[in-house]
C-alpha positions as CSV (number, residue, x, y, z in Angstrom):
1,X,140.5,100.7,108.4
2,X,142.6,98.7,106.1
3,X,141.4,96.5,103.7
4,X,142.7,92.9,103.5
5,X,142.6,91.3,100.1
6,X,141.6,88.0,99.5
7,X,142.6,85.2,96.8
8,X,139.5,84.0,96.5
9,X,137.6,83.1,92.8
10,X,135.1,85.1,92.5
11,X,131.4,83.8,93.0
12,X,129.3,82.9,90.5
13,X,127.1,85.7,90.3
14,X,124.2,84.1,88.8
15,X,123.6,81.5,91.6
16,X,124.8,84.2,94.2
17,X,121.9,86.1,92.6
18,X,119.6,83.3,92.8
19,X,120.0,82.6,96.6
20,X,119.6,87.0,96.9
21,X,116.2,87.1,94.7
22,X,114.6,85.0,96.9
23,X,115.5,86.6,99.9
24,X,114.4,89.8,98.8
25,X,111.1,88.5,97.1
26,X,110.6,86.8,101.0
27,X,111.1,90.7,102.7
28,X,108.7,92.3,100.0
29,X,105.9,89.7,99.9
30,X,105.3,88.6,103.3
31,X,103.2,92.4,104.4
32,X,101.4,91.8,100.8
33,X,100.7,88.4,101.7
34,X,99.7,89.0,105.3
35,X,97.3,91.8,104.6
36,X,95.0,89.2,102.8
37,X,94.9,86.5,105.4
38,X,94.2,89.4,108.0
39,X,90.3,89.0,107.8
40,X,91.1,85.3,108.4
41,X,92.8,85.8,111.5
42,X,91.3,88.7,113.0
43,X,87.9,85.9,112.6
44,X,90.3,82.9,114.9
45,X,92.0,85.6,117.2
46,X,89.9,88.8,117.7
47,X,91.2,91.3,118.8
48,X,90.0,94.0,115.6
49,X,90.9,96.8,117.7
50,X,94.6,95.9,117.8
51,X,95.4,94.4,114.3
52,X,96.6,97.2,112.7
53,X,99.6,96.1,114.8
54,X,100.5,93.0,112.9
55,X,101.3,95.3,110.2
56,X,101.8,98.1,112.2
57,X,105.0,95.7,114.1
58,X,106.5,94.1,110.9
59,X,107.3,98.3,109.6
60,X,108.5,99.6,112.8
61,X,110.6,96.4,113.1
62,X,112.3,96.9,109.2
63,X,112.3,100.6,109.4
64,X,114.2,101.0,113.0
65,X,116.7,98.1,111.8
66,X,117.8,99.1,108.1
67,X,120.4,101.8,109.4
68,X,122.3,99.3,111.4
69,X,122.3,96.2,109.6
70,X,123.8,98.4,106.6
71,X,126.4,99.4,109.3
72,X,127.2,95.7,110.7
73,X,127.7,94.6,107.8
74,X,130.4,97.5,107.5
75,X,132.0,96.4,110.6
76,X,131.5,92.7,110.9
77,X,131.5,91.2,106.9
78,X,128.0,91.4,104.8
79,X,128.1,87.4,104.4
80,X,127.7,86.7,107.7
81,X,125.6,89.4,109.4
82,X,123.1,88.8,106.5
83,X,123.0,85.3,106.8
84,X,122.4,86.2,110.7
85,X,119.5,88.5,109.4
86,X,118.2,85.7,107.3
87,X,117.8,83.4,110.1
88,X,116.3,85.7,112.1
89,X,113.5,86.5,109.5
90,X,112.9,82.8,109.3
91,X,112.5,82.0,113.4
92,X,110.2,85.1,113.5
93,X,107.8,83.6,110.5
94,X,107.7,79.9,112.2
95,X,106.6,82.0,115.8
96,X,104.3,83.8,114.0
97,X,102.6,80.5,112.5
98,X,102.5,79.4,116.1
99,X,100.8,82.4,117.2
100,X,98.2,81.5,119.6
101,X,99.6,78.3,121.0
102,X,100.5,80.0,124.1
103,X,104.4,80.9,123.6
104,X,104.1,83.8,125.2
105,X,101.8,82.3,128.5
106,X,98.0,81.9,127.4
107,X,96.2,80.5,124.9
108,X,94.3,84.1,124.5
109,X,96.9,85.5,123.2
110,X,97.1,85.1,120.3
111,X,96.8,88.5,118.7
112,X,99.4,90.0,121.1
113,X,101.9,86.9,120.2
114,X,101.6,87.5,116.4
115,X,101.9,91.1,116.7
116,X,105.3,90.6,118.9
117,X,106.6,87.7,117.0
118,X,105.6,89.6,113.4
119,X,108.0,92.6,115.2
120,X,111.3,89.9,115.0
121,X,110.6,88.9,111.4
122,X,110.6,92.8,110.8
123,X,114.0,92.9,112.0
124,X,115.4,89.9,110.3
125,X,113.1,91.6,107.2
126,X,115.3,95.0,107.4
127,X,118.7,93.0,107.3
128,X,117.6,91.0,103.7
129,X,116.5,93.9,102.4
130,X,119.7,96.4,103.0
131,X,121.8,93.5,102.7
132,X,121.1,92.3,99.4
133,X,121.7,95.7,97.7
134,X,125.1,95.7,100.0
135,X,125.8,92.9,99.2
136,X,125.5,93.2,95.0
137,X,127.3,96.3,95.5
138,X,130.4,94.1,97.2
139,X,130.2,91.7,94.1
140,X,129.6,93.5,91.6
141,X,131.5,97.5,90.5
142,X,129.1,100.3,90.3
143,X,129.9,100.2,86.5
144,X,128.3,96.3,86.0
145,X,125.7,97.2,89.2
146,X,122.5,98.2,87.2
147,X,121.9,95.2,85.1
148,X,121.9,93.2,88.4
149,X,119.7,96.0,90.3
150,X,117.4,96.0,87.8
151,X,117.1,92.5,88.1
152,X,116.4,92.9,91.7
153,X,113.7,95.8,91.3
154,X,111.9,93.6,89.2
155,X,111.5,91.4,91.7
156,X,109.9,93.7,93.8
157,X,108.0,94.8,90.9
158,X,106.7,90.7,90.9
159,X,106.3,90.8,94.7
160,X,103.8,93.8,95.2
161,X,101.7,91.9,92.2
162,X,102.0,88.2,93.4
163,X,101.4,89.0,97.3
164,X,98.0,89.4,97.1
165,X,97.2,86.5,94.6
166,X,100.0,84.2,97.0
167,X,97.6,85.1,99.7
168,X,94.4,85.1,98.6
169,X,95.0,81.7,97.4
170,X,96.7,80.0,100.5
171,X,93.6,81.8,102.4
172,X,91.4,80.0,100.6
173,X,93.0,77.0,100.4
174,X,95.2,76.6,103.8
175,X,95.3,77.6,107.2
176,X,96.0,81.3,107.6
177,X,99.4,79.9,109.5
178,X,100.9,78.9,105.9
179,X,101.0,83.0,105.5
180,X,104.1,82.8,107.1
181,X,105.0,79.0,106.7
182,X,105.5,79.2,102.9
183,X,108.6,81.4,104.0
184,X,110.4,78.7,105.4
185,X,111.5,76.1,102.6
186,X,112.4,79.3,100.0
187,X,114.2,80.7,103.2
188,X,115.7,77.7,103.7
189,X,116.8,77.2,100.0
190,X,118.3,80.8,99.9
191,X,120.1,80.7,103.2
192,X,121.8,77.0,101.9
193,X,122.8,78.5,98.5
194,X,124.4,82.0,100.1
195,X,126.0,80.0,102.9
196,X,128.2,77.8,100.7
197,X,128.3,80.0,97.4
198,X,128.8,83.6,98.4
199,X,132.7,85.1,99.1
200,X,133.0,88.9,99.9
201,X,136.1,90.5,100.4
202,X,136.9,91.1,104.2
203,X,138.2,94.0,105.7
204,X,140.3,94.4,109.1
205,X,139.0,97.0,111.3
206,X,138.6,98.1,114.9
207,X,134.9,97.0,115.7
208,X,133.1,99.9,117.9
209,X,129.6,99.9,118.2
210,X,128.0,103.2,118.5
211,X,125.0,101.8,120.8
212,X,124.4,105.2,122.0
213,X,123.4,106.3,118.4
214,X,121.1,102.6,117.8
215,X,119.3,103.5,120.8
216,X,118.5,107.4,120.0
217,X,117.5,106.2,116.0
218,X,115.5,103.5,116.9
219,X,113.6,105.8,119.3
220,X,113.1,108.4,116.8
221,X,112.0,106.3,114.0
222,X,109.8,104.7,116.3
223,X,108.1,107.9,117.0
224,X,108.2,109.0,113.7
225,X,106.2,105.2,112.3
226,X,103.9,105.9,115.5
227,X,102.9,109.3,114.8
228,X,102.3,108.9,111.2
229,X,99.8,105.1,111.7
230,X,98.1,106.8,114.8
231,X,97.7,110.3,113.7
232,X,94.3,111.0,112.2
233,X,93.7,107.3,113.2
234,X,93.7,105.9,116.7
235,X,94.2,109.5,117.9
236,X,93.8,113.2,116.4
237,X,96.7,114.9,115.4
238,X,97.0,117.1,117.6
239,X,96.0,115.1,120.5
240,X,98.8,114.9,124.0
241,X,99.9,111.3,122.4
242,X,100.4,112.7,118.8
243,X,102.3,115.3,119.9
244,X,104.4,114.3,122.7
245,X,105.7,111.3,120.2
246,X,106.4,114.3,117.7
247,X,108.2,115.7,120.2
248,X,110.2,113.1,121.0
249,X,111.1,112.3,117.4
250,X,112.4,115.0,117.1
251,X,114.5,115.8,120.5
252,X,116.0,112.2,119.4
253,X,117.0,112.6,116.3
254,X,118.6,115.9,117.8
255,X,120.6,114.4,120.0
256,X,121.6,111.3,117.8
257,X,122.6,114.1,115.3
258,X,125.2,115.2,118.1
259,X,126.2,112.1,118.8
260,X,127.0,110.4,115.4
261,X,128.8,113.9,114.8
262,X,131.4,112.9,117.5
263,X,131.1,108.4,117.5
264,X,134.2,106.4,116.2
265,X,132.3,104.3,114.0
266,X,128.9,106.4,113.2
267,X,125.5,103.9,112.4
268,X,124.9,106.6,110.4
269,X,127.7,108.7,109.1
270,X,126.7,112.3,108.7
271,X,129.5,113.1,106.4
272,X,127.9,111.0,103.7
273,X,125.4,114.0,103.5
274,X,128.2,116.1,102.7
275,X,128.1,114.4,99.4
276,X,125.4,116.3,97.0
277,X,124.4,113.3,95.2
278,X,124.0,111.0,97.9
279,X,121.8,114.1,99.9
280,X,119.7,114.5,96.3
281,X,118.9,110.8,96.2
282,X,118.0,110.4,99.6
283,X,115.4,113.0,99.5
284,X,113.9,111.5,96.4
285,X,114.2,108.1,97.6
286,X,111.6,109.7,100.3
287,X,109.6,111.1,98.1
288,X,109.7,107.9,95.7
289,X,108.4,105.6,99.0
290,X,105.7,108.4,99.8
291,X,104.0,108.5,96.1
292,X,104.5,104.5,95.5
293,X,103.4,102.9,98.7
294,X,101.0,105.8,99.8
295,X,98.9,106.1,96.8
296,X,99.2,102.5,95.5
297,X,97.2,101.5,98.4
298,X,94.6,103.1,97.1
299,X,94.3,101.2,93.3
300,X,93.1,97.9,94.9
301,X,90.3,99.7,96.9
302,X,89.2,101.6,93.8
303,X,89.5,98.1,91.2
304,X,87.7,96.4,94.6
305,X,84.8,99.1,94.8
306,X,84.6,100.9,91.8
307,X,85.4,98.6,89.3
308,X,84.0,95.2,91.8
309,X,86.7,93.1,91.2
310,X,87.5,90.3,93.8
311,X,90.4,90.6,96.4
312,X,92.4,87.9,94.2
313,X,91.2,89.5,90.7
314,X,92.5,92.8,92.1
315,X,96.0,91.7,92.2
316,X,95.2,90.5,88.8
317,X,94.4,93.6,87.8
318,X,97.7,95.3,89.1
319,X,99.8,93.5,86.4
320,X,100.4,96.5,84.2
321,X,101.7,97.9,86.9
322,X,104.1,95.1,87.2
323,X,104.8,95.1,83.8
324,X,106.0,98.5,82.8
325,X,108.4,98.5,86.3
326,X,109.7,95.1,85.3
327,X,111.0,95.9,81.8
328,X,111.6,99.5,82.2
329,X,114.1,98.5,84.9
330,X,115.4,96.0,83.2
331,X,116.6,97.7,80.3
332,X,117.2,100.6,82.3
333,X,120.2,98.6,84.1
334,X,121.6,97.2,81.4
335,X,121.5,100.8,79.5
336,X,124.0,101.6,82.9
337,X,126.0,99.5,82.4
338,X,126.9,99.7,78.6
339,X,127.1,103.3,78.5
340,X,128.2,104.1,82.5
341,X,125.8,106.8,82.1
342,X,122.7,107.3,85.0
343,X,121.5,110.8,85.4
344,X,119.1,111.3,83.1
345,X,117.1,108.5,84.5
346,X,115.8,109.8,88.0
347,X,114.6,113.0,85.6
348,X,112.9,110.7,83.0
349,X,111.3,108.7,86.0
350,X,110.6,111.5,88.0
351,X,108.5,113.1,84.7
352,X,106.7,110.0,84.1
353,X,106.1,109.0,87.2
354,X,104.2,112.3,87.5
355,X,102.3,111.9,85.1
356,X,101.3,108.4,85.4
357,X,99.8,109.9,88.5
358,X,98.3,112.6,86.9
359,X,96.5,110.6,84.6
360,X,95.4,108.5,88.0
361,X,92.9,111.5,88.6
362,X,91.0,110.9,85.8
363,X,89.9,107.7,87.1
364,X,86.2,108.0,88.0
365,X,83.1,105.2,88.3
366,X,82.6,105.4,84.1
367,X,86.5,104.3,83.8
368,X,87.2,101.4,82.1
369,X,89.6,98.6,82.9
370,X,92.1,99.1,79.6
371,X,92.0,102.6,80.4
372,X,93.2,102.5,83.8
373,X,95.3,99.4,83.0
374,X,97.1,101.9,80.6
375,X,97.5,104.6,83.4
376,X,99.0,101.8,85.4
377,X,101.8,100.8,82.7
378,X,102.2,104.7,82.7
379,X,102.9,104.5,86.6
380,X,104.9,101.1,86.7
381,X,107.5,102.6,83.4
382,X,107.8,105.9,85.8
383,X,108.7,103.8,89.0
384,X,110.7,101.4,86.8
385,X,113.4,104.5,85.9
386,X,113.8,105.3,89.4
387,X,114.0,102.1,91.6
388,X,117.2,101.0,91.2
389,X,119.0,103.5,90.0
390,X,118.4,105.4,93.4
391,X,120.1,102.6,95.4
392,X,123.0,102.5,92.6
393,X,123.9,106.4,93.0
394,X,123.7,106.2,96.4
395,X,126.1,103.6,96.6
396,X,128.5,105.3,93.9
397,X,128.3,108.6,96.1
398,X,130.4,106.4,99.0
399,X,133.4,104.7,99.5
400,X,133.4,100.8,99.8
401,X,134.5,100.5,103.2
402,X,130.4,102.9,103.9
403,X,128.6,100.8,101.2
404,X,126.2,99.2,104.0
405,X,125.8,102.6,105.5
406,X,124.5,104.0,102.2
407,X,122.2,101.3,101.4
408,X,120.6,101.1,105.0
409,X,119.8,104.7,104.3
410,X,118.2,104.9,100.9
411,X,115.8,102.1,102.3
412,X,115.2,103.7,105.4
413,X,114.3,106.8,103.6
414,X,111.7,105.2,101.2
415,X,110.2,102.9,104.2
416,X,110.1,106.4,106.5
417,X,108.4,108.2,102.6
418,X,106.1,105.3,102.2
419,X,105.0,105.2,106.1
420,X,104.4,109.0,105.7
421,X,102.4,108.6,102.5
422,X,100.1,105.7,103.8
423,X,99.2,108.6,106.8
424,X,98.7,111.2,104.8
425,X,96.9,109.9,102.1
426,X,94.6,108.2,104.4
427,X,93.9,111.1,106.3
428,X,93.2,112.8,102.8
429,X,91.1,110.1,101.8
430,X,88.9,110.0,104.7
431,X,88.4,113.2,104.9
432,X,87.3,114.1,101.1
433,X,85.3,111.1,101.8
434,X,83.2,112.5,104.7
435,X,81.9,114.7,102.9
436,X,80.5,112.9,99.5
437,X,77.8,110.7,99.4
438,X,80.0,107.5,99.7
439,X,80.2,108.2,103.6
440,X,77.0,106.0,104.3
441,X,78.4,103.3,103.0
442,X,81.0,103.2,106.0
443,X,80.3,101.4,109.5
444,X,81.7,102.4,112.2
445,X,84.5,100.0,114.1
446,X,86.7,99.5,116.4
447,X,89.5,100.7,113.6
448,X,87.1,103.1,112.3
449,X,85.5,102.9,109.7
450,X,85.4,100.0,107.2
451,X,83.7,99.6,104.0
452,X,80.9,97.4,103.6
453,X,80.8,96.0,99.9
454,X,77.3,94.0,100.8
455,X,75.9,96.8,101.9
456,X,77.1,99.0,98.8
457,X,75.7,95.9,96.4
458,X,72.5,96.3,97.6
459,X,71.6,100.2,97.4
460,X,69.1,101.4,94.6
461,X,71.3,101.3,91.6
462,X,70.9,106.0,91.4
463,X,72.0,105.9,94.7
464,X,74.7,103.3,94.2
465,X,75.8,105.4,91.5
466,X,76.6,108.5,93.6
467,X,78.1,106.6,96.5
468,X,80.6,105.3,93.5
469,X,81.5,108.1,92.6
470,X,82.1,109.8,95.9
471,X,84.2,106.7,96.4
472,X,86.1,107.3,93.0
473,X,86.0,111.5,93.7
474,X,88.0,110.5,97.4
475,X,90.5,108.3,95.2
476,X,91.3,110.4,92.7
477,X,91.8,112.8,95.1
478,X,94.5,110.8,96.4
479,X,96.6,110.7,93.5
480,X,96.2,114.5,92.8
481,X,98.1,115.2,96.3
482,X,100.8,112.3,95.3
483,X,101.1,114.8,92.1
484,X,102.0,117.5,94.1
485,X,104.5,115.7,95.8
486,X,106.2,113.9,93.0
487,X,106.9,117.2,90.8
488,X,109.4,117.9,93.0
489,X,111.6,114.2,91.9
490,X,112.4,115.7,88.7
491,X,113.7,118.7,90.0
492,X,116.1,117.4,92.2
493,X,117.2,114.9,89.8
494,X,118.3,117.6,87.8
495,X,121.0,118.7,90.3
496,X,122.6,115.2,90.4
497,X,125.8,115.2,89.0
498,X,126.7,112.5,86.4
499,X,129.7,111.2,88.6
500,X,131.9,108.3,86.6
501,X,130.7,104.9,87.9
502,X,134.0,102.7,89.3
503,X,134.6,99.7,86.9
504,X,136.2,98.2,90.5
505,X,135.0,98.5,94.0
506,X,138.0,100.7,94.9
507,X,137.6,104.0,95.9
508,X,139.5,107.0,94.7
509,X,141.1,109.1,96.6
510,X,139.1,112.0,98.2
511,X,141.4,114.7,96.4
512,X,141.4,113.4,92.8
513,X,140.5,115.4,90.0
514,X,137.8,115.0,87.5
515,X,140.2,113.7,84.8
516,X,141.4,111.4,87.6
517,X,138.0,110.0,88.3
518,X,137.4,110.0,84.9
519,X,140.5,107.4,84.6
520,X,139.6,105.1,87.5
521,X,135.8,104.4,86.4
522,X,137.8,103.2,83.2
523,X,139.5,101.1,85.5
524,X,142.6,102.8,83.2
525,X,144.8,104.7,87.0
526,X,145.3,102.9,90.1
527,X,143.8,104.1,93.5
528,X,145.2,105.1,96.8
């Protein structure tokens, strides 16, 4: 692959960053807004036995597509591919808002239509998430990249808290359809800003898509997501359905590895994992997603049941977590840009995140909101050290021509980790709860047990105390197991090698000496 130099003025980074931040906000915010609107959607369409697929279809589309979007950006140019993903996301959003109007043949298929259109929306969201990070990698050299990726990490933190708040407001004051329509004006602004202001380096390459690799990867990822979604919920872990999917995932991924070794332009170049930093940070990304997305789902449950907060107010109670993550992400980003050093941050992040989760194991029926807020600040600080640093290390470990593939892989491992975490922690929570006095506060249904808050309020004070005690014990047990996994993060981070951050996007020769690497990083030496 030969790079074609292009005499274009460097774009206004702030303007482009504004458009990228909107795009990332859309991708992160959407799932959290929709989760709040789901009860209203089920009330209109019915289909309670399928409603989890509204979330699963989006996660599946996002996870399957991230490595593919990343590689397409490497082959065809980041701008065109990214704008395409924005358009697909907006089309999916509009179709989701129109669900139930008979678009797929029959007005009684509202839930089926919504699930199908959510998959389309998820495909677009995969391109949004990987594209934002890869575009920043194209525009900004690694030495300066931490500051901008810190801002993006801050947006992700805001989205985690703002989602339930916005979703609650829309659900209470507007139609649930606006949970999807709200994306259209915001996405339109992002599309206009990026189409007119973003100018990226162009690469000339022989385009040859690895369709077989893409198909095998999609089958493998889909099977994994279905195993983690259905296992222990819709089917037993030892059922033929789950075991069959697990075997299918294993076979597809093994064959995928064999195919990628021979492909001219592999979707996920396996040679990237020969780089120690890239391999280590991929595992850390998996564990980060595992703990972050898995354990964090139980904080709103604790706040709404044990602490008695409303659905909207539970979003406000997550502000300490967002504050810790936002502030540290920005500070760490600027520190990396100023010093060029980053190895210490994933080590600190792993330690602090583990401490934060360990503190959350202390939650019980008597824990006050001030105390739980302090614990969440500690967790947020740990996540702030890790979020953008993990992406930066992944990108700095590869050549510029593999930037999209590396960004896609980093996003992919975090998503897969989250899927595993949600499933495993859900099973741990359910088993612990079933053995406690809180089990009686659950009522059966097509989707398994569901907390009956009204029934909980009607219980005598002493009985309610026992039930809430069992519930808080089950939640704290989830955080205990999260600690077991996150202990490995600082240990793994210790093996990260401090490779100097380059001051340009040109990669040094593969056989460069450490002294030559340092000179290229400081912009004092030419590159091959």
